[in-house]
TILUM-709971 format. One record per atom (N, C-alpha, C): residue in one letter; y, x negated, z negated. Coordinates in steps of 0.001 Angstrom, whole numbers, plus 500000, padded with zeros to 6 digits. Each point is the difference from the previous one (the first is absolute). Example, Ala and Ser with C-alpha at 12.3 -4.5 7.8 and 13.67 -1.06 7.14 Angstrom:
A494310486810492200/A501190500890500000/A501200499100500000/S501050500350500720/S501190499180499940/S501090500770499270/
END
This chain:
M624959576477666299/M501841499751500539/M500389500745498984/N501233499305499347/N500692500603498630/N501231501145500381/L500118500916499053/L501068500934500093/L501358499313500812/C500517498490499581/C501102500055500717/C500381499903501634/T498401499306500130/T500160499925501346/T499848501006501043/L498553501048499185/L500143501504500734/L501008500657499980/K501375499710499173/K500990501128499816/K500990499439501461/S499629498653499764/S500930499151501383/S499636500666501575/I498764500050499892/I499317500368501274/I500365501688500035/Q499832500630498989/Q500333501395500155/Q501495500051500276/I500984499125499627/I501326500666500284/I500331499339501410/L499497498798500358/L500097499680501440/L499560501088501117/L498856500653499152/L499153501461501454/L500825501196499566/F500856499957498978/F501155501431499909/F501115500046500726/L500157498612500319/L501753499462500465/L499533500001501862/L499097499605499918/L499328499924501750/L499698501589500400/S499703500865498955/S499527501205500553/S501324500808500383/Y501323499537499778/Y501103500891499681/Y500898499047500833/S499949499129500403/S500923498560500435/S500498500440501188/S499206500943500984/S500678500355501212/S501072500718499878/Y500260500765498837/Y501160501001500071/Y501142499415498590/A499610498961499264/A500588499585498778/A501117499053500580/S500115499815500841/S500967499167500316/S501181500618501036/S499773501196500322/S500725500587501162/S501277500541498702/S501280499840500928/S501247500459499587/S500403501082499646/N499037501313500620/N499831501304499622/N499356500347498706/I499202499163499390/I499362500288499270/I500375500908498772/N499748501216499595/N500518500853499066/N499681499290498691/T500824500764498812/T500067499208498808/T499206500618499274/F499454500962500250/F498831500593499491/F498668499613500173/Q499528499822501304/Q498618499004500481/Q500408498768499671/D501165499148499478/D499577498757499815/D499915500127498535/N500822501097499169/N499534499643498435/N498375500630499752/F499503500986500583/F498593500480500066/F499072498878500178/L500221499593500774/L499132498664500512/L500149498845499094/Q501026499794499329/Q499887498975499101/Q499607500517498639/C499955501586499854/C499423500341498599/C498906500149500296/L499258500465501348/L498520499608499717/L499592499183499991/H500179498224500765/H499790498794499802/H500022499643498018/K501107500512499649/K499750499960498210/K498851500500499279/N499661501158500629/N499047500767499320/N499000499808500490/I499454499180500839/I498366500202500349/I499344498855499240/P499115500074499432/P499315499169499425/P499642498930500728/S499402498830499309/S499479498729500781/S498784500458500218/H498985500673499246/H498804500875500574/H499782500161501331/A501200500727500772/A499793500372500792/A500279498922501473/L499047499961500552/L499944499014500909/L500832499796501342/L499743501649500379/L501154500005501241/L500761501039499917/P501175499840500369/P501091500692500249/P500343501497500292/P500311500795499601/P500137501143500566/P500321499957501890/S500003500545500674/S500505500040501461/S501495501004499828/C500985499621500205/C501336500576499639/C500976500046501988/Y500546501027500342/Y500684500536500626/Y500978500443500296/S500968499357500540/S501328500684499892/S500246500793501203/P501428500447500463/P500164500770501233/P500144498845501327/N500425498834499280/N500232499062500802/N498633499330500713/N499055499955499110/N498745499701500463/N499442500518500872/S499388499194500919/S499509500644501574/S499062501082499927/S498738499648498715/S498939500568499989/S500670501258499118/F501124500337499750/F500500501162498856/F499529501545500696/S500360500165501018/S499982500887501154/S498452500541499893/F499175499004500261/F498744500052500389/F499177500675498598/I500328499154498619/I499136500162498891/I500531501037499421/L501350500750500259/L500267501366499919/L499748501393500486/Q499543499598501333/Q499312501083500900/Q498646500021499902/S499278498498499406/S498577499945500040/S498974501195499634/T500273500470498754/T499581501132499567/T500773501709499636/A501207499854500515/A500931501015500246/A499365501400500577/L498831500751499450/L499855500805500436/L501066501112501204/N500558499959499443/N501529501352500296/N500759499122500731/L500347500010501299/L500979499271500230/L501483500639500034/R499907501461499369/R501834500362499773/R500220499293498848/Y499311499070499244/Y500925499087498906/Y499717498587500304/I500145499428501188/I499990499158500509/I501253499605501394/T501147501132499980/T500170500291501371/T501592499205499155/P500681499249501355/P501456499054499214/P500906500778499451/S499929501378499470/S500881500758499220/S499664500040498855/V498524499275499564/V499388500357498993/V500498498610499075/K500552500291498844/K499988498353499046/K498633499485499581/K500501498859500219/K498810498818500398/K499879499557498690/P499273499037499166/P499560499586499023/P501112498673499854/A500573499188498861/A500415498812500088/A499144499096500504/L498621500417499489/L498697498751499733/L498804500890500147/I498987499560500783/I498455499773499216/I499376499481499510/V499367500239498999/V499202498719499598/V498519500495499958/M499215498957500490/M498609499845500125/M499209499440498854/P499638500466498788/P499109499198499175/P498666499625500375/T499725499079499660/T498745499254500079/T499283499871498913/D501058500515498610/D499138499611498656/D500926501215499193/E499049500505498790/E500692500661499168/E501139499939499608/S499842498470499931/S501382499842499105/S501556499859500800/H499550500028501227/H501058500302500907/H500452501574499683/V499274500589499632/V500194501356499667/V500955500453499472/Q499398499541498792/Q501022499645498691/Q501254499443500106/A500227499011500769/A501279499383500203/A500973500823500723/A499586500811501094/A500934500842500699/A500170500962499693/V499285500797498869/V500255501159498751/V501020499208499215/I499896499007499575/I501433499257498539/I501317499800500788/C499351499418501242/C501339499815500930/C500460500991500317/A499778501092500664/A500366501079500345/A500858500791498985/K499533499975498646/K500581500599498869/K500838499179499742/K500208498892500115/K501115498902499256/K501017500305501141/L499844500189501274/L501539499837500993/L500318501674500197/G499345501257499333/G500536501013500430/G498853500342501424/A499197500067499975/A499708500342502153/A498876500421499125/Q499490501115501382/Q499389500608500397/Q498629499632500467/L498701500204499420/L498431499020500217/L499289501580501014/R500058499621501118/R498907501109500732/R498336498997499968/V499169501218499795/V498942499246500039/V499152500622501116/R499512498966500842/R499270500376500964/R498559499528500223/S498993500856499969/S498854499685500184/S498995499948501172/G500459501543500608/G499193499861501317/G501021500669500979/G501532500612499754/G500594500574500714/G499950501204500409/H499271501023499239/H499982500568500510/H500487501537499241/D500954499862499378/D501228500945499453/D500566500930500842/Y499766500757500235/Y500466500829501029/Y501396500343500414/E500652499754498745/E501416499952500358/E500964498325499448/G498828499325500458/G500568498282499603/G500590499874499106/L499311500223498734/L500855499908498815/L499747498281499451/S498628499479500284/S499440498954499688/S500392498658500933/Y501167500493501183/Y500512498924501107/Y501603500414500166/A500510501260499238/A501430500274500758/A500747500612498638/S501221500171499865/S500784500425499020/S501279500544500156/E499798501386499753/E501824500635499525/E500824499868499461/M499631498978498839/M500965499237498888/M500813499186500281/D501122500204499369/D501403498695500174/D499499498795499646/I498820499511499784/I500145498564498779/I498637499300501357/P500265498764499822/P499421499242500643/P498445500407499499/F499022499439501168/F498791500461499415/F499022498871500855/V498684499886499599/V498922498991500136/V499043500713500295/I499099499651501210/I498922500447499927/I498726499241499583/L499136500076498950/L499009499270499413/L498868500524501017/D499361499127501007/D499450500163500914/D498283499499499504/L499267500971499662/L498376498937499278/L498930500216501051/G500640499716501155/G498967499988500920/G499364499158500228/K500243498190499056/K499047499443499873/K499088499587498510/L500309501364499359/L499023500094498917/L498564500646500170/R499205499809500699/R499287501085500399/R498356499636499652/M499493499440498781/M498939499431500069/M499502501103499555/V498721500125500274/V498621501078499625/V499622499100499121/S498893500820499323/S498904499505499083/S498947501274499583/V498915499518500589/V499098501640499775/V499061499107498878/S499706500890498837/S498812499976499697/S498912501176499747/I498869499523500951/I499317501348499861/I499045500205498410/E500004498804499213/E499347500044498740/E500579501460499512/D501243500083499534/D500660500770498855/D500887500703501272/N499691500443501099/N500327500957500560/N502077500129500595/S500013498741500093/S501463500012500339/S500531498729500613/A501480500208500231/A500552499149500388/A501146499701499874/W501106498786500200/W500966499695499714/W500728499721501329/V501071500811500174/V500857499926501140/V501355499825499868/E500218498811500637/E501933499909500063/E500225500810500553/A501752500307500030/A500655501066500613/A500168499931501249/G499949498825500912/G500775499820501182/G498551500214500782/A498665499959499357/A499052500792500924/A500191501214500740/T499146499834500923/T500280501591500564/T498387500515499328/I500335501474499885/I498689500693499752/I498715500009500651/G500283499583501525/G498991499442501049/G499191498631499624/E500958499229499676/E499175498903499284/E498891499815498717/L500927500801499024/L499238500450498723/L498510500496500884/Y500267501391501051/Y498299500200500318/Y499245499374500366/Y500785498867501045/Y499391499062500426/Y499342499280499265/R500561499169498917/R499180498988499171/R498979501118499226/I500272500925499580/I498821500812499100/I498699499890500869/S500241500753501353/S499086500120500963/S498967498552500206/V500760499309500196/V499454498114500129/V499077500166498689/E500137500184499041/E499403499658498629/E498854500953499675/S500092501776500456/S498756500636500004/S500515501189501035/K498682500595500317/K499956501357501210/K500106501404499187/T499800499683498810/T500187501082498974/T500998500108498916/H501241499275500618/H501258500437498589/H501196500042501257/G500805500751499362/G501614500555500700/G500795499801498987/F501047500411500563/F501050500325499307/F500537501457500479/P500812501166498992/P500538501214500599/P501493499659499956/A500425499427501256/A501607500289500242/A500201500118501338/G501195499256500527/G500442500639501447/G499188499894500922/L500349501270500984/L499359500037501386/L500832498978500755/C501167499697499827/C500559498881500750/C499976498776499511/T499125499378501206/T499674498595499006/T501415498598500233/S500810500270500159/S501063498819499991/S500894500442498679/L499309500940499108/L501075499883498655/L499807498946499237/G501447499757499333/G499841498964499112/G499538500894498729/I499003499548499450/I499353500025498743/I501015500055499085/G500822499323499795/G501038500217498839/G500714501428499800/G500505499895501235/G500842501438499750/G499400501149500344/H498968499782500567/H498812501409500424/H499346500431498384/I499761499117499498/I499242500527498641/I501134500976498916/T501201499071499941/T501093500702499369/T500282501556500455/G499935500192501158/G500193501453500556/G498929500988500038/G498511499344499262/G499014500895500208/G499024499705500647/A499920499761501422/A498795499254500616/A499020500729500227/Y500828501400500917/Y498495501020500380/Y499088499395501188/G499155500857500276/G499044499377501022/G498996500785500133/P498738499644501054/P499049500827500540/P499057500207498884/M499859498962498844/M498837499660498762/M500891501105499023/M501069501022499724/M500432499985499319/M499656501296499238/R499123500801500685/R499363501277499469/R498928499615499573/K499601499024499941/K498867499449499333/K500451499012498688/Y500731499317500538/Y500527498991498966/Y501518499714499182/G500664501115500827/G501184500086499520/G501028499196500422/L501446498994499726/L500571499707500817/L499766498410499344/G500644499222500910/G500086498169499968/G500526500144498015/A500850500712500440/A500654499636498518/A499559500258498936/D498931501206500198/D498938500307498626/D499055499190499854/N499853498675501038/N498875499329499779/N500668498852499917/A501610500167499624/A500230498274499667/A499755499559498319/I499086499161499832/I500086499810498775/I500859499192499030/D500853498856500539/D500293498832499478/D501706499856501050/V500676499060499278/V500794499717501124/V500869498607499383/R500711499360500831/R500843498908499858/R501686500237500838/M500797500213498995/M501410500252500389/M500962499480499322/V501191499366500594/V500915499736499347/V501302501085499728/D500080499931498864/D500996500653499305/D501600499564500564/A500976501017499160/A501401499784500454/A500364498816499452/N499551499714499018/N500238498705499252/N499120498331500276/G499075500215501108/G499739499100500895/G498545499462499416/Q499299500831499183/Q498760499714499381/Q498927500551500217/V498777499210500270/V498784500344500753/V499643501066498850/L499564501268500791/L498692500883498535/L499346500436500962/D498739500352498913/D498787500122500391/D499817501913499402/R498771500674500334/R500422501254499026/R499821500237498867/N499527498563499170/N499725499780498668/N501468500011499279/S501037498554501060/S501075500080498939/S501133500825500342/M499951500754501524/M500865501043500417/M499717501400498980/G498985500068499535/G499600501652499075/G499776500563501171/E499433501355499559/E499158500741500558/E501045501003500658/D501069500411499139/D501203500676501005/D500677499649501366/V499897498609499861/V500589499400501237/V498725500041500879/F498772499492499944/F499087500091500814/F499663501462500352/W500509501095499487/W499636501257500502/W501243500043501268/A501241499656499883/A501288500366500504/A499861499354501417/I499161498225499957/I500334499819501183/I498541500588500734/R499306500219499541/R498541500424501226/R500481501713500360/G501076500227500915/G500323501270500656/G501371500551499760/G500669499204499219/G501853500095499932/G500748499455500983/G499325499361500932/G501197499813500929/G500080498569499993/G500444499479501054/G500114498246500226/G501339499930499730/G500496498462499580/G501189499871499582/G501113500131498626/N498581500910499359/N501033500555498707/N499929499164498877/F498970499408499711/F499569499352498226/F499460498347500689/G500061499561500981/G499647498623499911/G499236499520501150/V499873498837500495/V499498499436500959/V498497499701500272/I499109500733500325/I498489500124500270/I499701498802500258/L499358498766499499/L499107499022500728/L498582500098500376/A499657500762499387/A498302500632500233/A499710500966499331/W498639500455500710/W499292501278499022/W498601499208499733/K499725501194499016/K498166499306500221/K499605502193500048/V499053499715500926/V499264500982500491/V499092500802499713/R499630500658499505/R498363500808499513/R499645500152501835/L498419499369500298/L499294500186501088/L498930501074499750/V500337500933501281/V498775501077499866/V499034500009500922/P498719500698499534/P498938499825500973/P499945500757501144/V499569499761501304/V500320500681501085/V498177499843500470/P499606500498501169/P499079499984500178/P499759498833501051/E498658499771500363/E500156498520501247/E500512500907501480/K499578501443499839/K500427500362501641/K501106501216499694/V501081500028500381/V500307501560499538/V500499500584501913/T500606501193499848/T500260500466500887/T501107500464500288/V500258499850501364/V501429500276500604/V500077501003500857/F501124500702500631/F500171501422501467/F501242500193500164/T500186500295500857/T501457500181500332/T499614501366500909/V500374500804499901/V499721501831500859/V501736500087500266/V499808500200501360/V501961500533500537/V499649501432500224/K501377500381499784/K500079501805500263/K501561499834500320/T500077500709500849/T501307500303500908/T500203501734499544/L501394500125500419/L500105501642499586/L499304500790500996/E499690499375501176/E498888500943500778/E498943500176499690/Q499916499176498760/Q498285499698499834/Q499406500509498244/N500935501082499521/N500605500647498714/N500476498927498996/L500828498861500241/L500640499263498914/L500468500972498867/T500671501168500518/T500686500991498645/T498880500098499137/K499161500634500641/K498906500715499161/K498839498756499181/V500117498826500371/V498985499134499852/V500791499415498811/L501399499839500141/L501005499134498994/L499817501412498681/Y500288501210500078/Y499990500618499134/Y498580500052498909/K498752500026500768/K499006499749499289/K500000498430499267/W500207499091500885/W500144498978499313/W500839499761498459/Q501183501033500187/Q500823499998498944/Q499008500357498955/Q499436501136500055/Q498739500643498737/Q498732498855499449/V499701499408501208/V498758499126499187/V500612498867499745/A500392498961500846/A500365498537499727/A499982499387498786/A500658500755499335/A500332499628498232/A498419500144499396/K499579501238500479/K498973500531498981/K498269499749500486/I500021499287500974/I498892499325500996/I499528498643498904/D498753499521500508/D499348499188499380/D501088498759499791/E499730499955498795/E501204498443499901/E499626498990500692/N498659499470500313/N500123498814501259/N499954499785501190/L500881501812500307/L500836500036501113/L501476499791499963/F500168499704500931/F502072499626500173/F500137500559501336/I500585500917500570/I500483500737501363/I501495499788499909/R500545499336500701/R501990499815500523/R499678500860501174/V501264500289500238/V500449500577501240/V501305499550500165/I499694499722501611/I501037498811500265/I500194501074501170/M501902500369500054/M500054500865500867/M501355499818501075/Q500114500032500864/Q500839499186501041/Q500426500936501437/P501198500587500231/P500179500446501215/P499374499432501272/M499428500668501107/M499958499475501252/M500192501061501257/K500148499361500848/K499971500957501245/K498559500261500684/T500321501126500591/T498816500421500363/T499841499774501618/Q498797500181500773/Q500286499823501175/Q500765500704501071/K500311501076499521/K501101500813501159/K501577499747499670/G500034499173498895/G501431499272499645/G500501500442498929/G499200501225499396/G500384500660498496/G499873498790498842/K500267500984498923/K499787499091498742/K499322500377499096/S498963499548499138/S498705500186499148/S500497498815498618/V498698500885499335/V500006499074498969/V498352499290499734/I499750498778499571/I498846499387499998/I499789500042498420/G498951499872499716/G499488499591498754/G498668499598500114/L500113498308498782/L498889499821500169/L499603499713498322/F498517500302499901/F499275500624498822/F499258498365499679/Q500376499260499314/Q499586498633499987/Q499324500056498637/A498841499533499866/A499600499927498794/A499142498660499639/L499536499913498456/L499511498871499368/L498797501011499099/Y498587499749499965/Y499088500653499110/Y499489498736499565/L500052499878498808/L498947498811499087/L498517500821499726/G499358499677501317/G498751500257500147/G499386500238501589/Q498915500281499897/Q499353500007501369/Q500421501318500801/S499933499724501553/S500268501552500598/S499175500851500092/T498934500435500020/T499188500683499813/T500466501121498585/E500179499397499256/E500845500682498067/E501101500367500710/L500666499621500965/L501949500328499796/L499652501124501137/L498965500069500893/L500013501051501026/L499219501095499427/K499371500152498908/K499687500929498711/K501289500324499844/I500578499263499142/I501413500785499349/I500924500907501284/T500148499294500555/T501124500446501450/T499268501159500432/Q499058500207500215/Q499294501479500647/Q500155501136498895/R499700499150498417/R499930501419499121/R501687499898499876/D500705499290499883/D501463500095499428/D501219499963500832/F499795499704501060/F500943499960501067/F499350499904501259/P499169501410500592/P499861499903501229/P500753500129500941/E501153500252499896/E501346500097500793/E500515498743500751/L499322498882499478/L500388498773500594/L499126499974501182/G498788500329499824/G499279499835501348/G499476498569500126/L499609499103498460/L499788498894499897/L498182499830500853/T499601499048500616/T498828499904500399/T499890498683500010/K498509499925500313/K499401498519499317/K500752499081501255/K500568500582501244/K500395498541500839/K501158499451499601/D500810500820499010/D501480499406499433/D499613499350499023/V498789499821499152/V500286499229499073/V499533498531500140/S500310499231499188/S499259498291500258/S500172499521498388/E498783499351500163/E499450499258498759/E500736498730500113/V500870499396499023/V500480498415499861/V499833499796498739/S500626498543499922/S499932499332499115/S501460500474498850/W500546500075498543/W500750500406499630/W501594499138500328/I499724498604500477/I500959499457500800/I500264500076500946/E499099500604501049/E500038500674501459/E500377501327499685/S499978500821499416/S500704500976499435/S501635499957499577/V500452498770499397/V501336499791499927/V500606500036501070/L499267498761500724/L500811500007501448/L499732501213500812/Y499233500929499802/Y499986501413500743/Y501126500714499712/I500771500106498957/I500510501061499841/I501727499519499690/A499917498898500089/A501408499010500419/A500373500062501442/N498729500689500858/N499932500166501123/N500463498880501027/N498905499196499712/N499746498656500977/N498742500367500787/P500094499006501413/P499296500879501022/P498567499344499128/T498914500641500532/T498626499697499898/T499687498981500178/G499265499122499624/G499691498854499784/G500404498808499494/T501255500245499318/T500871499290499365/T499776499539498909/K499792498066499919/K499740499672499019/K500589500005498586/P499299500113498802/P500325499844498652/P501522499313499871/E499272498872500581/E501266498625499988/E501453500091500275/T499885501314500796/T501729500264500610/T500642500475498881/L499544500447499126/L500782500685498206/L500275498644499386/L499882498760500622/L500562498435498922/L501556500048500996/E500056500353501142/E501321500032500973/E500824500464499294/A499698501580499199/A500969500427499317/A501191500921501037/K499766500393501171/K500927500096501039/K500248501794499766/P501423500302499547/P500154501413500180/P499988500623501125/A499523501387499967/A499271500397501268/A501424500811500249/F500969500593499125/F500977500745500539/F501093499450499542/I501116499059500825/I501090499699500004/I500981500658500926/N501316500991499302/N500344500502500899/N501372500820499741/Y500885500634500114/Y501114500586499418/Y499446501689499867/F500137500183498812/F499383501256499414/F500697500375498739/K499738501207499977/K500389500839498629/K498461500694499218/A499609500460498921/A498974500188499777/A500270501016498167/K498980501183500091/K500176500579499027/K498893500544499304/S499857500675498566/S498583500171499821/S500310501056498966/D498769501073500049/D499848501070499412/D498557499930499596/F499505501070498931/F498860500457499331/F499993501127500303/L498721500793500563/L499828501204500193/L498841500568498593/T500540500939499425/T499390500388498817/T499073501534500368/S500462500704501167/S499502501174500884/S499763499867501423/P498962500315500544/P500226500354501342/P501062500306500729/V500553499164501245/V500857500673500689/V499291501149501051/P500550501182499965/P499303500989500847/P499814499294501733/E499618501015500802/E499809499517501099/E501551500155500409/T500456501370499707/T501295500273500627/T501027498807499508/G499714499323498813/G501136498505499928/G499464499282500630/L498963500012500137/L499400498549500937/L500665500103501372/E499734501235500909/E500689500275500854/E501321499755500030/G500787500484499255/G501914499463499869/G499518498516499810/L499302499379499625/L500488498826499280/L499834499173501882/W498674500479500500/W499395499809501393/W501703499750500723/Q500214501059500489/Q501585500246500527/Q501203498881499821/R500441499783498583/R500735499120499549/R499256498322500148/F498759500133500112/F499133498527500001/F499996498732501595/M500272501755500815/M500136499316501400/M501627499359500311/E500838500486499395/E500990499400500492/E500427498676500283/D499344499202499078/D500380498305500076/D498256499708500591/D500254499299501281/D498827499050499957/D499560498827499189/G500929500115499141/G499455498530499570/G499583500494498261/S499466501110499963/S499984500652498563/S498000499658500035/L499927500239498361/L498779499747499308/L499682500440498945/M499223500996499718/M499369500310498563/M498756499033499600/I499664500074498558/I498895499585499791/I499673500707498512/W499085500588499987/W499610501041499012/W498419499305499351/N500174499241498788/N499400499491498906/N499316500820499303/P498767500250499904/P499307501333498983/P499816498922498551/Y500235500861499096/Y499769499624498854/Y498775500884499269/G500378500285498599/G498473500265499454/G498808499614499458/G498915500237499818/G499043498906499290/G500645498955498856/M499800498995499668/M500723498898498761/M501472500331500003/M500682500576501138/M501545499863499722/M500181501430499440/S499566500785499634/S499939501310499279/S499060499594498848/K499383499058499607/K499572499910498649/K500650498936498913/I500814498917500896/I501375499384499100/I500978500738499773/P499889499875498907/P501397500667498994/P501441499378500350/E500864500817500378/E501451499719500561/E500651498943499718/S499749500107498577/S500965498952499238/S499104498789499517/Q498781499589500771/Q499075499020499577/Q500629498646500466/I501066500102501762/I500979499036500196/I500881500774500604/P501429499601500009/P500777500340500642/P500036501117500940/F499266499489501169/F499592501036501170/F499209501204499403/P500385501059500224/P499974501415499526/P499596501127501013/H499903499216501257/H499474501397500877/H498710500016500294/R499453500994498981/R498366500009499514/R499810501776500459/N499735500578498546/N499438501451499978/N501020500559500750/G498654500844501016/G500549500863500734/G500726499453501495/V499907498987500301/V500288499134501064/V498983500503501272/I499954500974500839/I499738499577501078/I499790498499501166/C501434499981500129/C499984498767500765/C501813499623499650/M499461498518500824/M501669499783499996/M500192499541501524/I501270500730500544/I500476499909501146/I501004498961500130/Q500167499041500839/Q500717499212501045/Q500762500164501401/Y501156500389499759/Y500531500026501068/Y500349498566500337/V499950499922501320/V500600498698500565/V500744499967501244/V501573499737500783/V500091500270500786/V500376497993500310/S499765499865501582/S500549498750500445/S500533499816501320/W500377498814500314/W501368500374501031/W499926498093500280/Q500282499895501317/Q500255498571500325/Q501031499629500414/D501262500809500366/D501083499737500480/D500825499655499070/G500021499361498574/G500912499784499352/G500947501039499261/N501149499790500058/N501218501252499290/N500441501162501062/T499003499529501267/T500389501472500824/T500182500945499950/N498539500596499285/N499691501182499931/N499619500219498420/E500205498945499425/E499590500455498689/E500291501193499230/G501291500261499862/G500776501511499602/G498925501077500310/K499900499843501414/K499008501188500419/K498842500330499509/H499137498561499756/H498597499898499214/H500425500288498619/M500950499832499359/M500250499753498670/M499855501850499851/D501253500510500926/D500299501525499540/D498368500800500397/W498834499276501166/W499085500936499975/W499111499736498542/I500058499230499483/I498641499222498665/I500576501331499162/R501404499874499770/R500521500703498872/R499500501319500286/K500018500413501256/K500164501849500050/K498536500371500073/V499106499023499949/V498209500417499958/V499739499719498499/H500296499651499197/H500060499602498935/H500543501333498896/N501289500345500749/N500886500993499523/N499120501559499973/Y499264499842501159/Y499030500987500680/Y498635500419498689/M499745498624500187/M498677500493499005/M500376499828498130/T501367500301500120/T500068500089498390/T499195501257499511/Q499910500989500796/Q499561501394499474/Q498523499627499569/Y499333499167500628/Y498456500110500019/Y499440498675498917/V501038498848499457/V499737498963499366/V500073500425498386/S499711498805499541/S500301499904498469/S501408500358499662/S500497500540498993/S501227500229499129/S499930499892498691/F501221499721499913/F500307499771498415/F499695499484499433/P499660498192500056/P500968499542501122/P498846500244501161/R500970499606500977/R499407499682501645/R499594498808500027/Q498866500019499652/Q499462498416499989/Q499694499063501495/A500252498563499402/A500066499084501297/A499290498762499377/Y499591498828500867/Y499156499003499809/Y501129498869499911/V499979499162499038/V500896498961499926/V499766498499500876/N499003500059500326/N499609499323500923/N500195500194501702/Y500397501548499619/Y500871500233501371/Y501686500266499883/R500477498826499443/R501250500314499598/R501101500641501063/D500565501198499471/D500524501135500775/D502033499272499659/L500631499493500185/L501655500269499426/L500566501293499883/D499747500865501020/D500327501291499999/D500125500581498984/L498905499863499124/L499787500731498466/L501164499625499311/G500917498432499926/G500834499858499116/G499888498723500112/M501137498891499735/M500144499041500186/M501158499238499005/D500309499266499153/D500906499274499535/D500505498730500778/K501100499467500202/K500248498979500408/K501004499103499236/N500314500363498871/N500470499114499130/N499433499215498463/G498542500496500087/G499174499230499202/G500053500690498563/N501043500884499656/N500372501074499153/N499268501111499401/T498783500343500902/T499752501433500161/T499399500617498352/S500453501190499749/S499920500644499050/S498603500298500071/F499398500492498475/F498744501099500186/F500164501129500515/I500784500379499791/I500194501422500858/I500302499440501269/Q500597499362500528/Q499952499544501870/Q498561499760500137/A499585499350499380/A498748499217500449/A498443501178499655/S500511501049499059/S498747501012499814/S500497500511501546/V500325499902500674/V499882501449501255/V499101499394500617/W499715498530500385/W498722499528500782/W499272499264499183/G500102500049498442/G498871499495499516/G499163500997499434/S500348501295500007/S499120501201500088/S499282500335500864/M500472499598501068/M498835500539501136/M498759498525500208/Y500633499283499908/Y499175498924500143/Y499043499782498888/F500466500378498825/F498916499876498464/F500122500850499393/K500389501272500236/K500118501030499415/K500442499462498444/D499214500821498985/D500182500251498180/D499921498158500154/N499054499188500656/N500009498761499418/N500970498939500088/F501283500594500872/F501256499198499884/F500650499829498972/N499921500903498726/N500754499607498965/N499190498986499329/R499008499860499957/R499321498844499097/R500359499026501028/L500021499804501120/L500445498671501034/L501221499401499635/V500990501248499563/V501464499811499940/V499881499066498273/Q499163500758499063/Q499851498877498871/Q499251498775499786/V499304499951500911/V499221498628500202/V501092499011500807/K500679500516500691/K501147498793500759/K501181500136498883/T500602500570499249/T500650499718498935/T499725499189499340/K498385500109499733/K499716498833499209/K499807498769500332/V499588499675501050/V499330498750500691/V501582499251500867/D500744501120500606/D500959499399500529/D501317500664500052/P500522500168498523/P501025500828499659/P501694499918500743/H500089498663500609/H501063499627500952/H499625500219501564/N498857500492499888/N499727500321501953/N500042498981500809/F499628499127499669/F500004498829501001/F499054500495500996/F498790500434499744/F499274500402501720/F500744501581499998/R500868499784501232/R500466501253500288/R500008500134501484/H500200501307500691/H499927500024501393/H500466501588500109/E500247500123501239/E500504501688500366/E499464500969499464/Q498345500051499488/Q499571501060499295/Q499219499830499217/S500077498544498814/S499697499850499132/S499809500762498694/I499422499701499276/I499580500658498666/I501319498902498996/P500941501168499426/P501015499300499189/P499729500113498245/P500609499128499800/P499521500074498338/P501562500839499379/L499243500396498591/L501277500742499569/L501166499382499621/P501343500609500045/P500874499306499456/P500132498980498662/I500446499006499868/I500167499369498720/I500894499274499588/M500269499758498873/M501391499826499140/M499849498772499245/E500453499179500370/E500079498853499336/E500650499588499139/S499732499794498546/S500948499631499052/S499231499309498420/G500801498654499539/G499471499431499249/G498783499140500174/G499580499873501293/G498787499753500461/G499039500369500145/N500095501698499902/N498669500646500007/N500489500812500993/V498716500700500766/V500328501082501225/V499203501310499815/D500924501076499970/D499542501151499455/D499910500836501263/V499097500696500371/V499959500610501105/V500226501628499746/Y500585500460500675/Y500726501371500154/Y498929500848500363/D499347500975499276/D498888500985500601/D500925501051500927/E499332499696501272/E500393501190501020/E498554500926500439/L499178499357499188/L498794501063500532/L500183501154498974/
END
């Protein structure tokens, strides 16, 4: 087939992909211009066109909501995108960047939809925005020979786990517990999980990348340079470019690992057990990860209590695990009947709270386990909360039935990696990360009450958690920490949330941003800003605000 014939077929397919709304008399000029620009900038080698949806298209709402984790950001009052573009080829991403830049539009990039504040599919800014949904770019290629895998940005972490397990029973990848996370955005924020105490973060184990920059160029690690490669592994999504694919390093896992869940309530000394957990969880054997999930519960007598689930993965056999816990954490009361030896991929399903007997193939469905109206916050604990502090927390915690806390232990490899190795800085001296969540199902009806509750709990914990700065996890985005709606965030303004997410690494992130995206094309309400520029005589001078 010659190029002319190929081009003609491509044009026909592209026109058909949006003909259902292109003929509408109400079509927006911006949409029309953007689609025409896309068509002009997609090269002949792209055999299939991207799928494009405007609000006039019958599938628009379904596509918008398909991976929108937080229902707060798809209510009728929230501003909707002018278009949703789903590329099937890298060149489509390049064209989308070029066209958004040319037309002065914003580009919101969605790989999995887990952005807690909806910044990958909603916008507070007063300019048109386009969602670039990478859900059709999800190829995974595993190479056991060199202990690596290439995974496209739209694939979920569960899909990557499954593909690794098909090739090997003794390889894994240290990333998230929630298997519906899109790999593209997951690694840009760090990517912690149950093997981080042994192997570090997913971002620590990313070894190459393909990314489209603000000029529409596809870059890899070599062509972007080490500064940019440093910045995108933990510097937060939506700041430096569109991730197309990651190359990740696989890690060894035993053929059989051990998992358990031990339940404690306040009546079963949860307070004392959690206090001891804080003292040992970050110091215990690095092969052992014990997280604590806490929720309010009703007692049989109609009162309220708190239930804590001590859920664990141990990279070894149960006999070894029991010796460790009996020696270092006897308060947990772990016994032989509590533990199960399973394959690593079965442990993935277990930690993700799938029912016993769930087949690994379920991971290919990429279904999110949690879609609701919710608000979340995060903290990092650097010294144990005393028992009196925990008792005060329980009083507040039981005030909202939709509340949830997850405490994830650090230590091990996390304490050995320097805080400046990648932008993710929460390493030395961290006992655990705390995630607070409140969820509800009645839309906007009682949203104010739930939001007040989580802010109250977060405020109460100020006295016990990290300070100067109070640290927060960028993948648990929290707009309460500050935000910008005009796209012209200053270094001083952004340093408020930037220092909490990145500590001293924020300054270097700003320098990288100024170098690779000086005109701030990639931006959102909490993005990394470039330093101001002054253009004169064809030269660009950067003012030094640092």
